[in-house]
N, C-alpha and C positions, 0 to 999 in steps of 0.2 A: 362564744365566737359567730363556727362557723354554721350552726348552724340558723343566725340570724344573717349570718349574708347567702344560704342557700333559701333565704323563705323574700330577704330584699331581691337578689335576683329574675328569683320567680315575679314578686309581683308586678318589676320594672320589665323584666320583658316572655316572660312564659307564656306559653300560650294551652290552654285547653283545647282536650281531645278528651273522648271515650277509649276506653280501654278491657282490655279482657284482663282480670285480674287470678294468676292460680299458686298456692297457697304453697312455697320451696319446699319439696322436700330435706334437704339438705343441709334447715337452717338448722344455726345456734339462738342461743339468747344474743351472738355478739356480732352476727349475719343478719342481712334484712330475711322475714318474714312470706313475701309473697316475690312473684315474678308476675310483671306487666308485661301486653303486651300491644301494642297502639301501631297507627299508625301518622305520620309526623302531615303537614300540610301538603309536602310536595311528593306524599305518596310511599314513602319508605317504609320499611318494615320492622318496625322495634324492638327489641326485649329488653327491658332494666329493670331490677331489683331497687324493691321497696322495703320499709318497715312498717308500712301500717299498709290498711285497705282503705282506696278513699271510700264516701259515704252514696255516690250519686255513680261508683265505679267510672269516674272522670278523673285523669292526671292533669297537671300542666308537668310540660316540659322545657329545655331550655334549645333555642331555634339553633346555638352555637354549640351545645355537647344535647344532641335527644337525649342519649340513657343518662340523662340528672335531670332527675326527675321528685318528681313533690304529692303526694294523694292526698287532697285536703279532706278532713277529716269535721264533725259536726260537734267537737266543742271545743274545736278552736275559739270561740269567742270566750268559753270559761277562764283558757287563763289574762286572755285582757280582762275580764271582769275582776279576775286576782287582786293582779297586776294596780288596778286602777283604788280599788275600796283598800293594798295596804297600802300606797302611799297616801290617799287621804285618810284613812286612818276610821274608826268611829264618829269623830264629831264632822269630819270635813262631808258624811256621808248625811249624814243627817241634820249639818247645814243645808248640805247643798239639794234635798229633794225638794222642802217651802221655798227657794231659790227658782227652780226649775218649773214649779206648780205655776206660781207668782210670772214667772216670764211670758209662760202657758197664755195663761189667762192674761195678760197684757198684751203679745199678741193677737189675741183676736179680738179684743175690743173693735181696732175697722173694718171685721167683718161682718158685725151684728148688724 
């Protein structure tokens, strides 16, 4: 539940900035694997810990608590796709694809 709260806070009020990542030499499986250095919009230098590295050396931070960071990853969409497939199931996917194709064709008719 804490992970969901973190993502919700970052989506609502997070600010994306460029960051510099370095490997945490004291990390174990329970602690963060990277140390993140970045500047806030009011030009404060912040050092925080992150368990993953962002794919474009960017992080989102909470302006109310700048040490609270989230590094976006490339495969975040894979989790959403897997969850949608699990909810819909195989039959939902098989019936949904033709409906989407039909809708696209129907919407394209006025523009021909």
